N, C-alpha and C positions, 0 to 999 in steps of 0.2 A: 179415786173407785178403789172401792173393794172385791177381788177375785170375785168369783161365787168357786164353788166345790166340784171340782174336774171332779165325779162319782169315777171315774172310768183308772182311773188316777190313782184312786183314796183302793179301788177294790184290786187296782198292780200291786198297787204300794205292801197290801195286807196280807197278800196272799204270799208275796216276794219274799215278804217279813216273816212268816206264819212255813214260808220251808227252811229258812237263816235260821229260822228261831229252831225250828224240830229238831237240827243236828248243832245248835250252841246248847241246845238243851243234855243234849246224849252225852253230847263232851263231858259237860260240867257234872252230871250226874256219875257218869260212870268216874270220873277225878274223885271227885267227894263221895263216895261209897268205896273205891281204893281207897283213898288212905283214912279214912274216919275204919274201917273194919282192919288197919292195918298199926291203930289206935293213938294217930291226930287225935287229938283233939278236933272236937266239929264242926269251930268257929273256922281255926286258920282253914280243917280240910274243905270247908263253902271257900273262902277267898280263892287256893287257889285253883278250886273246879271252877271259879265265876270269872275270874284272869286265863283257861284255859278258851274257855266259852270267848269271851271277847273279845279273843285272840283273833277266833276266826269271825264275829260279832261284825266289828269295823270297818274290817277289812268288805267284809262281800256284802253286808246294809251297802257299803260309800257306792261300789262299785255294779252291784244291781238291781239294788228295791229302790234306792231313793233317789238315782242316778238322772242326772234332768242339767236344763241349761242355768237353772235356778240354785244348785249343789256343787258343791266338788268335796273333794278329799286330803286334808293336805291338816297340817298343825292348827292351826284354828279350833279344824271342826274335830278332830283328837284330845283338844285342853272343855272340849262341854262332851263332846265321849264320857270322857272323866268324872269328871262335874255329876254326870244323869250316873254315871255308871258307880263312883262310889258312895251317893244316899242308895242306889237300888238295892249296891252288896252289903253295907249298914242296914237296910229293911228287909235283907233275904238272912244276912247272916244272924242277925239276932231273933228269929221267927223262929229256922232252927236248931239254934244254940236252943232257947227255949222251950220249945218241943222234947231236946234230950235229954232235955233236967225236969219232964216235968212226968214225960212216960215212954225214952228211952231212946235209942240210935234206932234203932230198925223202926220205929216212926218215924223217925229221921228220911231217912232214908228212902220213905214213899209221901214224906209231906213235903218234901225239897224240890219237885214238878212241878205241882201247885202254886207254892210261894212264887220260882221262879213265873210260871205263866203268868199269875199275881201283877208283877210288879215289869212283865212283860209288856203288857198295856201302856205303863204309865211308862216304858222306852218308847212305844211305836209312838206314844205323840209328841215324847220329842224332840225321837228322830227323823223324824218326818217334816214336824215346823220352826223346829232347829240347830241338833247338832249338825245336820249335810251344809245348811245354809249358805251359800257364799258370804 
């Protein structure tokens, strides 16, 4: 029998994911801007920024956002997170690189938060239903 969606858990998960995501986004963006302003190419700067945010996000989302009897925070979950992170980082890195090449670095700085918010929607669905599951 299929379980009905629990709307209160969806709201709780969503609000916590947004809170953790805001911290991740701020850390990620600050590292990206600092590195690219210092002359590091946009693509590696984006990857280092996303690693910085991911270091916070994996633990915080597993511990607070999606924690329940049906979830875990271990090696299997980290492997799933890594697959998701690689895919969303590839999208984000391509997008900021394309914007930098097309209209310049300052536009890439401005666009990065919007790009990362867009890919975080994918991350929310995958985290809730796949990454942190036992």
